[in-house]
C-alpha positions in Angstrom: -14.1 20.9 -22.5 -17.4 22.4 -21.8 -19.9 25.6 -22.5 -23.1 26.3 -20.5 -25.5 29.2 -21.9 -28.4 29.7 -20.1 -31.2 31.9 -21.7 -33.7 33.0 -18.8 -37.4 33.5 -19.7 -37.5 36.6 -17.7 -35.6 38.9 -20.2 -38.4 41.6 -21.2 -36.7 41.1 -24.6 -38.3 39.2 -27.7 -36.9 37.7 -30.6 -39.9 37.7 -32.4 -41.4 40.4 -35.1 -43.5 42.5 -32.8 -43.9 43.4 -29.5 -46.6 41.4 -27.4 -49.6 44.1 -26.2 -49.2 42.6 -22.6 -45.5 43.6 -21.9 -43.4 45.9 -20.5 -42.3 46.8 -24.0 -45.8 47.5 -25.2 -47.0 49.3 -22.4 -44.2 51.6 -22.7 -45.0 51.9 -26.4 -48.5 53.5 -25.4 -47.6 55.8 -23.1 -45.0 57.4 -24.9 -47.5 57.1 -28.1 -50.1 59.3 -25.7 -47.5 61.1 -24.4 -45.9 62.5 -28.0 -49.3 63.3 -28.9 -49.7 65.6 -26.1 -46.7 67.1 -26.3 -47.1 67.7 -30.2 -50.6 69.6 -29.4 -48.9 71.7 -27.2 -45.7 72.4 -28.9 -46.7 74.6 -31.6 -49.2 76.7 -29.5 -46.1 77.2 -26.9 -43.7 78.0 -29.5 -46.1 80.9 -31.0 -46.4 82.5 -27.5 -43.2 82.3 -26.7 -42.0 84.2 -29.5 -45.5 87.0 -29.5 -44.8 87.7 -25.6 -41.0 88.1 -25.6 -40.2 85.6 -23.2 -37.3 83.8 -22.6 -38.5 81.4 -19.8 -41.4 80.3 -21.8 -39.0 79.6 -25.1 -37.2 77.7 -22.8 -40.0 75.7 -21.8 -41.2 75.6 -25.4 -37.2 74.7 -26.4 -37.5 71.6 -24.1 -40.9 71.1 -25.3 -39.8 70.8 -28.8 -36.8 68.4 -27.1 -39.3 66.4 -25.5 -41.4 65.7 -29.0 -38.3 64.2 -30.3 -37.1 62.3 -27.5 -40.1 60.7 -27.6 -40.7 60.2 -31.3 -36.4 58.2 -31.1 -38.0 56.4 -27.9 -40.4 55.1 -30.1 -38.6 54.5 -32.7 -36.2 52.5 -30.1 -38.7 50.7 -29.3 -39.7 49.5 -32.8 -36.1 48.4 -33.2 -35.6 46.5 -30.0 -38.3 43.9 -31.3 -37.3 43.2 -34.3 -36.2 39.6 -34.2 -32.3 38.8 -34.2 -30.2 37.8 -37.3 -27.3 36.3 -38.2 -25.4 39.6 -38.7 -27.0 40.9 -35.5 -27.0 38.0 -33.0 -28.6 40.4 -30.4 -31.0 42.1 -32.5 -31.1 45.8 -31.9 -31.8 46.0 -28.5 -28.9 48.7 -28.2 -31.2 51.3 -29.9 -32.6 52.0 -26.7 -29.6 53.2 -25.1 -28.7 55.1 -28.5 -31.7 56.7 -28.3 -31.6 57.4 -24.9 -27.8 59.3 -25.3 -29.4 61.3 -28.4 -32.0 62.6 -26.1 -29.5 63.4 -23.4 -26.7 65.2 -26.0 -30.1 67.0 -27.4 -30.7 68.3 -23.7 -27.5 69.2 -23.1 -26.9 71.5 -26.0 -30.7 73.1 -25.8 -29.3 74.0 -22.2 -26.4 75.4 -23.3 -28.2 77.7 -26.1 -30.9 78.9 -22.7 -28.3 80.0 -20.5 -26.3 81.9 -23.7 -29.4 83.4 -24.2 -30.7 84.8 -20.7 -26.9 86.3 -20.5 -27.3 88.0 -23.4 -31.1 89.6 -22.1 -29.9 90.4 -18.7 -28.0 93.4 -20.9 -30.5 93.8 -23.5 -33.8 93.4 -21.9 -37.0 92.5 -24.1 -40.3 93.7 -23.6 -42.5 91.1 -22.0 -46.4 90.8 -21.8 -46.9 89.4 -18.4 -50.8 88.2 -19.2 -50.3 85.8 -22.2 -47.0 84.4 -21.2 -48.6 82.9 -18.1 -51.8 81.6 -20.0 -49.7 80.0 -22.1 -47.9 78.3 -18.9 -50.7 77.5 -17.3 -51.5 75.2 -20.9 -48.1 73.8 -20.5 -48.5 72.8 -17.1 -51.7 70.7 -17.4 -50.0 69.0 -20.5 -47.2 68.5 -18.6 -48.6 67.0 -15.5 -50.3 64.3 -17.9 -47.6 63.2 -19.5 -45.7 62.5 -16.4 -48.8 60.4 -15.4 -48.3 58.3 -18.5 -44.6 57.9 -18.6 -43.9 57.4 -14.8 -45.2 53.7 -14.4 -42.5 53.0 -17.6 -39.7 55.2 -16.0 -38.6 52.5 -13.8 -38.8 49.4 -16.3 -36.8 51.7 -19.4 -34.2 53.3 -19.5 -35.2 55.1 -22.5 -38.6 56.5 -20.9 -36.7 57.2 -17.9 -35.0 59.6 -20.5 -37.9 60.7 -21.8 -40.0 61.4 -18.2 -36.6 63.5 -17.0 -37.7 65.6 -20.1 -41.2 66.0 -18.9 -40.5 66.7 -15.6 -38.0 68.8 -16.6 -40.5 71.0 -18.6 -43.3 70.9 -15.8 -40.8 72.7 -13.1 -40.1 74.9 -16.5 -44.4 76.0 -16.3 -44.0 76.5 -13.3 -41.0 78.6 -13.6 -42.8 80.7 -15.5 -45.9 81.6 -14.1 -44.2 82.7 -11.6 -41.6 84.5 -13.0 -44.6 86.1 -15.3 -46.8 87.0 -12.0 -43.3 88.8 -11.2 -42.8 91.0 -14.2 -46.5 92.2 -13.8 -46.5 92.8 -10.4 -42.9 94.4 -10.4 -42.1 95.4 -14.3 -38.7 93.7 -13.5 -37.8 92.5 -16.9 -34.7 90.6 -15.6 -36.7 88.1 -13.6 -37.5 86.7 -16.9 -34.0 85.9 -18.3 -33.0 84.8 -14.2 -35.7 82.0 -14.8 -34.8 80.6 -18.2 -31.5 80.3 -16.6 -32.9 78.1 -14.1 -34.5 76.1 -15.9 -31.7 75.4 -18.0 -29.3 74.6 -14.8 -31.9 72.6 -13.3 -31.9 69.7 -16.1 -28.1 69.6 -15.8 -27.7 66.9 -13.3 -29.8 64.9 -14.5 -29.5 64.5 -18.1 -25.5 63.9 -16.9 -26.7 61.2 -15.1 -28.5 60.0 -17.8 -25.9 60.5 -20.3 -23.6 59.0 -17.6 -25.8 56.0 -17.7 -26.1 55.4 -21.5 -22.5 55.6 -22.3 -21.7 53.3 -18.8 -23.9 50.9 -21.0 -22.2 51.4 -24.2 -18.8 51.0 -23.3 -20.2 47.4 -21.7 -19.8 48.7 -17.8 -20.6 46.2 -15.2 -24.0 47.0 -14.4 -24.7 48.6 -11.0 -25.0 46.0 -7.9 -22.9 43.4 -9.3 -19.9 42.6 -7.7 -17.9 40.6 -10.3 -14.9 40.2 -7.0 -17.4 38.7 -4.7 -19.0 36.4 -7.6 -15.5 35.1 -8.4 -14.7 34.1 -4.8 -18.2 32.4 -4.6 -17.8 30.6 -7.9 -14.6 29.5 -6.4 -16.1 28.0 -3.2 -18.0 26.0 -5.1 -16.7 21.7 -4.3 -14.6 20.8 -7.1 -13.7 24.7 -8.4 -10.2 25.4 -8.6 -10.5 29.1 -10.0 -12.9 31.2 -11.7 -11.4 33.6 -14.5 -12.1 35.8 -17.1 -15.5 36.9 -15.5 -17.2 39.4 -17.7 -21.0 41.2 -16.8 -22.6 44.0 -18.9 -25.9 45.4 -19.8 -27.5 45.2 -23.5 -30.5 47.3 -22.5 -32.7 48.3 -20.1 -33.8 45.0 -17.7 -31.6 42.4 -19.7 -28.3 41.7 -18.3 -25.7 39.3 -19.0 -22.4 37.4 -17.5 -19.5 35.2 -19.1 -16.5 33.5 -17.6 -14.2 30.5 -17.5 -14.0 28.0 -14.0 -11.5 25.7 -13.8 -12.4 22.2 -12.5 -10.3 19.3 -11.4 -13.0 17.0 -12.7 -15.0 18.4 -16.1 -17.1 15.5 -16.3 -19.0 17.3 -13.2 -19.3 20.3 -15.6 -23.1 20.2 -16.4 -23.9 20.2 -12.8 -21.5 23.6 -12.6 -22.8 24.9 -15.0 -26.7 24.5 -13.3 -25.1 26.0 -9.9 -23.6 29.2 -11.2 -26.6 30.0 -13.5 -28.4 29.5 -10.5 -25.8 31.4 -8.0 -26.0 34.2 -10.5 -29.4 34.5 -11.1 -30.3 34.9 -7.4 -27.3 36.4 -6.1 -26.9 39.4 -8.7 -30.2 39.1 -11.1 -28.5 38.0 -14.1 -30.5 35.3 -16.7 -28.4 35.1 -19.3 -25.6 33.3 -18.2 -22.6 31.8 -20.3 -19.9 29.3 -18.7 -16.8 27.7 -20.2 -15.6 24.8 -17.8 -12.0 23.9 -18.1 -9.2 21.8 -16.6 -5.5 23.1 -15.9 -4.2 21.9 -19.3 -7.4 24.0 -21.7 -6.2 27.0 -19.1 -3.1 26.8 -19.8 -3.5 26.7 -23.3 -6.2 30.0 -23.1 -3.4 31.7 -21.6 -0.5 31.4 -23.7 -3.3 32.6 -26.9 -2.6 36.4 -28.3 -4.7 38.8 -26.2 
């Protein structure tokens, strides 16, 4: 009887084959590329330094740094695929690739943390020799690299779940570098080698809540969860309060990727001839009250609604 489909102009996604230089995706691609270059430059030195000094705290920081490099590389790959044009087989393109990369980042981080905690437990009972000065020197260099990477990624972390995941990884490494420096000072001053695995375990535990939130957010999107801040019950009430509307049903709202939410629903009217005006009103309502621009509305009369209710689910 009637159908309206609104594509807003501000989704932040592209149907073309490339990423505009001035777009959010373009800015994030540049930030991630610079952060990856810094991370790779320092990563090898930190791994070697951790092995030579025998420090678990430094190895924990190095493990997170290795994870950072992989996570940032996946983020860049996600942006590349997200910019690909839709096709008949993939009508929304590859926008979900970003969420898959964020999910992978979270899973890998949790796995690395589990290994660090196991190694810390083992070293409490079998302490190893630790070289304090080299350990602290490597940690100071790492701190500088992490601060530079955080500055690069900070602006994009509010625009993209993918960049947010990379920012959390680098942030955890920054705190890890501080912890390694503190552990090195204590070991040099007191000889307490158990401080090193204690700090290593602390680094691992600190990142767990943030990583878990990132994992939960990515899973919520993949499971077509309602976007945060969108109240479907309130939306139904608002639509049913419009003139000529009998009821609204089968309302859905979901997130395709960071910054791109969508909504669909059925509206039963007294006069379907007024459907185009209602569709415009619903588009305006959903955009202004709930921030969703990609809106699909099907307008029906009671007869069509009754037919839909009899269809097998």
